C-alpha positions as CSV (number, residue, x, y, z in Angstrom):
1,M,0.0,0.0,0.0
2,S,1.3,3.5,-0.8
3,T,0.1,6.8,0.5
4,H,0.0,10.2,-1.2
5,N,0.6,13.4,0.8
6,T,-0.3,16.9,-0.2
7,T,0.1,20.2,1.7
8,T,-2.5,22.9,1.2
9,T,-1.6,26.3,2.6
10,W,-3.9,29.3,3.1
11,K,-2.7,32.3,1.2
12,G,-5.3,34.7,2.5
13,K,-8.9,35.5,1.8
14,M,-10.3,32.4,-0.1
15,Q,-7.1,31.3,-1.8
16,F,-4.9,28.3,-1.0
17,E,-1.8,26.9,-2.6
18,S,-1.6,23.1,-2.8
19,T,1.7,21.1,-3.3
20,N,1.5,17.6,-4.7
21,P,3.9,14.7,-4.0
22,S,6.1,15.7,-7.0
23,G,6.5,19.2,-5.6
24,E,4.4,21.0,-8.2
25,T,1.9,23.6,-6.9
26,L,-1.4,25.0,-7.9
27,L,-3.7,27.7,-6.6
28,I,-7.2,26.9,-5.4
29,N,-9.7,29.7,-5.0
30,A,-13.5,30.2,-4.5
31,G,-15.5,31.8,-7.2
32,E,-16.4,35.5,-6.9
33,E,-20.0,34.4,-5.9
34,N,-18.4,32.7,-2.8
35,G,-16.0,35.4,-1.8
36,G,-13.1,34.4,-4.0
37,E,-11.0,36.8,-6.1
38,G,-8.0,36.3,-8.2
39,P,-6.5,33.2,-9.8
40,G,-7.1,29.7,-8.8
41,F,-8.8,26.4,-9.7
42,R,-12.2,25.7,-8.2
43,P,-12.1,22.5,-6.1
44,K,-15.0,20.7,-7.9
45,A,-13.6,21.5,-11.3
46,L,-10.2,20.1,-10.1
47,M,-12.0,16.8,-9.5
48,L,-13.1,16.7,-13.2
49,S,-9.6,17.6,-14.3
50,S,-8.3,14.8,-12.2
51,L,-10.8,12.4,-13.8
52,A,-9.8,13.4,-17.3
53,G,-6.1,13.5,-16.5
54,C,-6.2,10.0,-15.0
55,S,-8.0,8.4,-17.9
56,G,-6.1,10.5,-20.4
57,L,-2.7,9.2,-19.1
58,D,-4.0,5.7,-19.5
59,V,-5.2,6.3,-23.0
60,A,-2.1,8.2,-24.1
61,S,0.1,5.3,-22.8
62,L,-2.0,2.8,-24.7
63,I,-1.9,4.9,-27.9
64,G,1.9,4.6,-27.7
65,K,1.9,0.9,-26.9
66,M,-0.6,0.1,-29.7
67,K,1.4,2.4,-32.1
68,L,-1.7,4.2,-33.1
69,E,-1.8,7.4,-35.2
70,V,-3.6,10.2,-33.4
71,G,-3.1,13.8,-34.4
72,D,-4.8,15.2,-31.4
73,F,-6.7,14.0,-28.4
74,K,-8.8,15.7,-25.8
75,I,-11.3,14.8,-23.1
76,E,-14.3,16.9,-22.2
77,T,-16.1,16.3,-18.8
78,I,-19.6,17.5,-18.3
79,A,-21.0,17.1,-14.8
80,N,-24.3,17.8,-13.2
81,L,-24.1,19.5,-9.8
82,T,-26.9,18.9,-7.4
83,E,-28.8,21.9,-6.0
84,E,-28.8,21.1,-2.3
85,D,-25.9,21.3,0.1
86,P,-23.5,19.7,0.1
87,K,-23.5,20.2,-3.7
88,V,-22.1,17.1,-5.4
89,Y,-21.7,15.7,-8.9
90,D,-24.4,13.1,-9.4
91,E,-24.0,12.6,-13.2
92,V,-20.8,12.9,-15.2
93,I,-20.3,12.5,-19.0
94,I,-16.8,11.9,-20.2
95,E,-16.2,12.5,-23.9
96,Y,-13.1,11.3,-25.6
97,H,-12.3,13.2,-28.8
98,F,-9.7,11.8,-31.2
99,Y,-8.5,13.7,-34.2
100,G,-6.5,12.4,-37.2
101,S,-6.6,11.3,-40.8
102,N,-5.9,7.6,-40.0
103,L,-7.7,6.8,-36.8
104,N,-8.1,3.1,-35.9
105,E,-11.5,3.4,-34.2
106,E,-11.6,-0.1,-33.0
107,R,-8.3,0.0,-31.2
108,L,-8.9,3.5,-29.8
109,N,-12.2,2.3,-28.4
110,R,-10.3,-0.6,-26.8
111,A,-7.8,1.9,-25.3
112,V,-10.7,3.9,-23.8
113,D,-12.4,0.7,-22.5
114,L,-9.3,-0.4,-20.8
115,S,-8.9,2.9,-19.0
116,V,-12.6,3.1,-18.1
117,E,-13.0,-0.5,-17.0
118,K,-9.6,-1.5,-15.6
119,Y,-7.0,1.2,-15.1
120,C,-8.4,4.6,-14.0
121,G,-8.7,4.7,-10.3
122,V,-10.2,8.2,-10.3
123,L,-13.0,7.1,-12.6
124,E,-13.7,4.2,-10.2
125,M,-13.9,6.6,-7.3
126,F,-16.4,8.8,-9.3
127,R,-18.6,5.7,-9.8
128,Q,-19.0,5.6,-6.0
129,F,-21.1,8.8,-6.0
130,A,-22.1,9.6,-9.6
131,K,-23.6,8.0,-12.7
132,V,-20.8,8.0,-15.2
133,E,-21.4,7.9,-19.0
134,V,-18.6,7.5,-21.5
135,K,-18.7,8.7,-25.2
136,T,-15.9,8.3,-27.7
137,M,-15.9,10.5,-30.8
138,F,-13.7,10.4,-33.9
139,H,-12.9,13.5,-36.0
140,K,-11.3,12.8,-39.3
141,I,-9.0,15.6,-40.4
């Protein structure tokens, strides 16, 4: 078993700086509607970025291992936030967009499936509290 440690330090008002295990830092801030001002990621949006990043790393690794031709690749996450407090995501759509002139759709679908069903721990955590829908889209260029 391994552990991950982060340190999140209050920088004043509604802003925090968080340091991850690799030493990188990012700013976290509330939206203006909640007293925040200035730069910083919103905490719930960071969860969606973590979800996309986790799965994206899986898929990028598989693209390399499968020697697939992909010109560009992006992941869109669309999440429904409940109205009542505590506000949580109850539904999440993950859209995988692949761009290229010679896309192997079958193998790219396999790469996404492996991430979604086997490798992405963040996605598995999301399944504990939200309905997750996955869409894969191919854009010939």
